[in-house]
C-alpha positions in Angstrom: 0.0 0.0 0.0 1.0 3.7 -0.3 3.2 5.0 2.5 1.3 7.6 4.6 3.6 9.8 6.6 2.8 10.2 10.3 1.5 13.6 11.3 1.6 15.7 14.5 -1.0 18.4 15.1 -1.1 20.9 17.9 -4.9 20.9 18.4 -5.1 24.1 20.4 -8.2 25.3 22.2 -11.5 23.4 21.8 -13.0 26.6 20.5 -11.2 25.9 17.2 -14.1 23.5 16.6 -16.5 26.4 16.6 -14.2 29.1 15.4 -11.6 27.4 13.2 -9.8 30.6 12.3 -6.6 29.8 10.3 -6.0 26.4 11.8 -9.1 24.6 10.5 -8.5 25.3 6.8 -4.8 24.5 7.3 -5.7 21.1 8.8 -8.1 20.4 6.0 -5.4 21.3 3.4 -3.0 19.0 5.2 -5.4 16.1 4.9 -6.0 16.8 1.2 -2.3 16.7 0.6 -2.0 13.2 2.1 -3.0 9.9 0.5 -6.5 8.9 1.8 -6.1 6.5 4.7 -8.0 3.3 5.1 -8.0 3.9 8.8 -6.6 6.4 11.4 -4.7 5.7 14.6 -5.1 8.9 16.7 -2.5 9.3 19.4 -4.2 11.6 21.8 -2.7 13.7 24.6 -6.1 13.4 26.3 -6.0 9.6 26.9 -3.5 8.9 29.6 -2.6 5.4 30.8 0.2 3.7 32.7 0.7 1.0 30.0 0.3 1.1 26.2 -3.4 1.1 25.3 -5.5 1.1 22.1 -9.2 1.5 21.6 -11.4 -1.0 19.8 -14.9 0.3 20.0 -17.0 -0.5 16.9 -18.8 2.8 17.1 -16.9 5.2 19.4 -18.9 7.9 21.2 -17.8 11.5 21.0 -16.3 12.5 24.3 -16.7 16.1 25.4 -13.7 16.2 27.8 -13.6 19.9 28.5 -15.4 22.3 30.7 -16.7 25.9 30.8 -17.2 26.3 27.0 -20.3 27.5 25.1 -23.1 24.9 24.9 -22.9 24.5 21.1 -19.4 22.9 21.6 -21.0 20.1 23.6 -23.5 19.4 20.8 -20.9 18.7 18.2 -20.3 15.0 17.3 -17.9 13.1 15.2 -19.6 9.8 14.3 -16.7 8.1 12.6 -16.8 4.3 12.7 -14.4 2.6 15.0 -11.5 0.4 13.8 -11.4 -2.9 15.7 -9.4 -4.4 12.9 -6.8 -1.7 13.2 -6.7 -2.2 17.0 -6.0 -5.9 16.3 -3.1 -4.9 14.0 -1.7 -2.7 16.8 -1.9 -5.5 19.3 0.2 -7.6 16.9 2.9 -5.0 16.8 3.0 -3.8 20.5 3.6 -6.7 22.9 1.3 -6.5 26.0 -0.8 -3.6 24.9 -4.1 -3.2 26.6 -7.2 -3.1 24.4 -10.1 -0.9 25.5 -13.3 -1.9 23.8 -15.4 1.0 25.2 -13.2 4.1 24.8 -14.7 6.8 22.6 -13.0 9.6 20.8 -11.8 12.4 23.0 -11.3 15.9 21.7 -7.6 15.3 21.1 -8.8 13.0 18.3 -12.0 14.5 17.0 -11.1 18.1 17.1 -8.5 18.0 14.3 -10.4 15.1 12.6 -13.6 17.2 12.2 -11.5 19.7 10.1 -9.4 17.1 8.3 -12.0 14.6 7.4 -15.4 16.2 8.0 -17.4 13.4 6.4 -16.4 11.2 9.4 -16.2 8.2 7.1 -12.8 6.8 7.9 -12.5 4.3 10.8 -10.6 5.6 13.8 -8.9 4.0 16.8 -7.1 5.8 19.5 -3.7 5.2 21.1 -3.0 6.4 24.7 0.1 8.2 25.9 1.8 7.4 29.2 2.8 10.6 31.1 4.9 8.6 33.5 7.0 7.2 30.7 9.8 9.1 28.8 9.9 10.7 25.5 12.3 8.0 24.3 9.8 5.3 25.4 7.1 6.9 23.2 9.6 7.1 20.3 10.2 3.4 20.7 6.4 2.8 20.8 6.2 4.7 17.5 9.0 2.5 16.0 6.9 -0.6 16.8 3.9 1.0 14.9 6.0 1.9 11.8 4.6 -1.0 9.7 1.2 0.7 9.8 2.5 3.6 7.7 2.8 1.2 4.8 -0.6 -0.4 5.4 -2.7 2.6 4.5 -3.0 3.9 8.1 -2.5 7.5 9.1 -0.9 7.9 12.5 -2.2 11.2 13.7 -0.5 12.4 16.8 -2.5 15.2 18.5 -1.2 17.3 21.3 0.4 20.7 21.6 3.9 22.0 21.0 3.3 24.2 24.1 0.6 23.7 26.6 0.4 25.9 29.7 -3.3 26.8 30.2 -2.5 29.0 33.2 -0.6 31.4 30.9 -3.4 31.8 28.4 -4.0 35.4 27.3 -7.7 35.5 26.5 -7.5 38.7 24.3 -4.2 37.8 22.5 -4.2 38.3 18.8 -3.7 35.1 16.8 -0.1 34.8 15.8 1.3 36.5 18.9 3.0 34.7 21.7 4.5 35.2 25.1 8.3 35.4 24.8 9.0 32.1 26.5 6.5 30.3 24.2 8.3 31.4 21.1 11.7 30.7 22.6 10.7 27.1 23.5 9.0 26.7 20.1 12.0 27.9 18.1 14.4 25.6 20.1 12.2 22.6 19.6 11.6 23.1 15.9 15.3 23.6 15.1 16.2 20.6 17.2 13.5 18.5 15.6 14.5 19.5 12.1 18.2 18.6 12.6 17.0 15.3 14.2 19.1 15.7 17.4 17.5 12.7 19.2 19.6 13.0 22.4 18.5 16.6 22.8 14.9 15.9 21.9 14.8 13.0 24.4 16.3 15.3 27.1 14.1 18.3 26.2 13.0 18.7 29.9 16.5 19.8 30.7 17.8 21.3 27.5 14.9 23.2 26.0 14.5 26.8 27.3 11.5 27.3 29.6 10.6 23.6 29.3 8.8 23.3 32.6 6.7 26.4 31.9 5.9 25.4 28.3 4.8 22.0 29.6 3.9 21.8 33.3 2.9 18.2 32.4 4.3 16.2 29.5 1.2 14.6 27.9 0.7 17.1 25.1 4.2 16.7 23.8 4.4 12.9 24.0 2.3 12.1 20.9 4.9 13.9 18.8 7.5 11.3 19.7 5.2 8.4 18.7 4.8 10.0 15.2 8.5 10.7 14.9 9.3 7.1 15.9 6.8 5.7 13.4 8.3 7.7 10.6 11.6 5.9 10.5 15.2 6.7 11.2 15.8 9.0 8.2 12.5 10.9 8.2 12.5 14.6 8.4 9.9 16.9 10.0 8.3 19.3 7.6 6.3 22.2 9.0 2.8 21.9 7.7 1.4 24.8 9.8 2.7 27.3 12.3 0.8 29.8 14.4 0.1 30.9 18.0 -3.2 31.0 19.8 -4.1 32.7 23.1 -0.5 33.8 23.6 0.5 30.5 25.2 -0.3 27.9 22.6 2.1 27.1 19.7 0.0 25.5 17.0 2.7 23.9 14.9 1.9 20.8 12.8 4.5 18.5 11.3 4.5 15.9 8.7 7.3 13.3 9.2 8.2 12.3 5.7 11.0 11.0 3.6 11.7 7.5 4.9 9.5 5.1 3.1 11.8 2.0 3.3 
């Protein structure tokens, strides 16, 4: 089958589902530039487990896992079919992975997917991240999943290049960022593009303002799964770059170039 490069998207505020701004059309254009997948494995920052886990619901519910937003946001659904067959493939690649047959799609998955594939006609399974585990562990998990990229599966990692909700500036103009946010973002992008794996794995110590940019790690960990799945020689191409609410870097990357 056609190789489909893994993708990382910074999904930003849930309000992007109601007011997509520049991000929604960019995500749609990204999907249109990729081969159409037979199934999607969404690696979501919003599903946290202690061991690797994959969902296998036949018809996953839409989970509204956010609070304090306008009522129309809670009325949105993403009725994509589940992907039990894909979950079975994942269990064959990742030893000891837990299969959750009830888990629905949280907004880490369905927020970007509503923009990318609005028809909701591609089967979706979710993969959890493990906040207690290291970036390198998630990279290794991605390496195990690499065969899926040659089986018509889009590995869509959804998190955030920065994620400190306490620093959100409600009236910030899109495209503007707090100084520390842009400094962290610039370091990470440069380090990612030169594929300095030791520095990327050690980002908590080496990246400027790392603890402030990510008080918790779960929004960055999906990126390492995508990078691992792409192969040793893959490069990170910037598909979209922007800032939202001052504190959220909205970068999206396509990990392309290693189809062997």
